[in-house]
N, C-alpha and C positions, 0 to 999 in steps of 0.2 A: 546696642543696636536693637531696634524693634523691627519686625517684619510687617509690612502692610500687605494684606491679602487682597487679591483682585475681586474676590467675592466672599460672601459670608460662608462660614464653615457650618456644616450640618452637625449639630451635636447629637450624640447618642451614647450608648453604653461603652463604646470604644473611643470616642472623641469627646473630651471634656476640657473646659478651661481650667487652668491652675489658679489657685488663690495667690494673691500678692500679700506680702507682709504688711503690718501696720508700721507707722513710723516709730512706735514705742516698742517694737518687737524686741524680745530678749531671748537669746539662744544660750542654753546652759553648756558649760564645759562638759565634755564627754557625751553630749547628746548624740544619739544615733540619727544620721540623716542618710540620704541617697544621692549619688551623682550618676548621671546617665550620659551615654554618648556612643558614637560609632567610631571612635578613634582607635589608635594602636592599643594593643594589650601589653606591650613592652617597648622600651626604647629601641628604635630601629626596626620595629615590627611592621605589620601591615594593618590597614584599617579592616574592620569587621563588617560583615553584611547584615548582621542583626544587632539591634539596639542592645547595649549592655548596661546593666545597672549594678552598682556596688554600694554596700553600706560603708559609711565613713563616720568617724567620730569628730565632733567639734573640738578644736584645740584652744586652750586658754589664750586670749589675745596677747597677754604679756609674754607668755612662753613663745608664741609665734613671732612677736616682734624681736625678742631676744635672739631666737634662732636665725632670723633673717638679718639681724643687725639694723632693724628699724623697718617700719611699714607705715603707709598712710592709714588714717582712721576709717577709710571707706572699704575695708576688706574683712573677710571672714576666713579663718583657716580651718581646714578639715582634711583628714587623710594624709597620705605620704608619711613623713616623719617616723621612719623605722617600721612602718607597717607594710603589708603587701597589698594595700588597697588605696586607690586614688584615681586621678584622671591622667590622660596621656595626650600626646599630640593628636589633633583631629577631634578632640572633645571640646575645644574652646567654644564658648558661647552656650554650652550645655548647662542644665539647671542643677543647683544644689537644693534639694527638697527636704524639708524637715516638717514632719507632721502634716503632710499634704500641702505645704506652703512653699512656694519658690522663694528662697531666702538669698540665694547667691547665684552668680554666673561664673563658670570656669574661667579663670584668668591666667595664672602662670605657676610654673614650678621651676626648680633650680636647674639651669643649664639644659633645659628641655630633657631632663632625666626623669623618666617616669618609672624606672625600675625601683621605685619607692625610696626616695632620697632621704637624707638626714635632716631635711627641713620640711615643714608642713606644705601642703598644696594651698594655693591662695585663690580665693574667689572674690569677685566684686560683690559688695553688700547691697542688695536691691533696695533695702529700706532707705538708703541714703539718696536714692534717685526717684522717690515716689512722686515728688512734685513734677518733675520732668515727664515721667511715664504717664501720669494722669493728664498732663497737658497735651500729650500726643494722642492718647487713646480716647480722651473726652475733651476735645478742644472747646473753648467757650463759644457760645452762639454769637454770630455776627448779625447786626441789624441791617 
């Protein structure tokens, strides 16, 4: 989902656009990234008032598929998987950011369990949707 704003945003030191990945983007296993959100801090907890950010490590795609019993090719796995770091309910749609680039969107975890489950957290891979994103944010000129 993309949000269409009713007016232009005024950019300054506190408001900046995030960079999108290239279609050839490669993320390394164990690369440190960040996930942000206002969701619960534990399963059954309450949403927070302040934006929270946590560092998560990218998990090898083959390991992730094995742990989940199969996944589509349009996902990235990071966090969860025996760590005490990851996303929770209420964080859906939030960004996975690596080196200042939005590479993923919070998608799902196992049984809505965010007390850091035995499987990785799963994100939608933004690089797989660049054609659609660019068609929405920069539609072709009409004559």
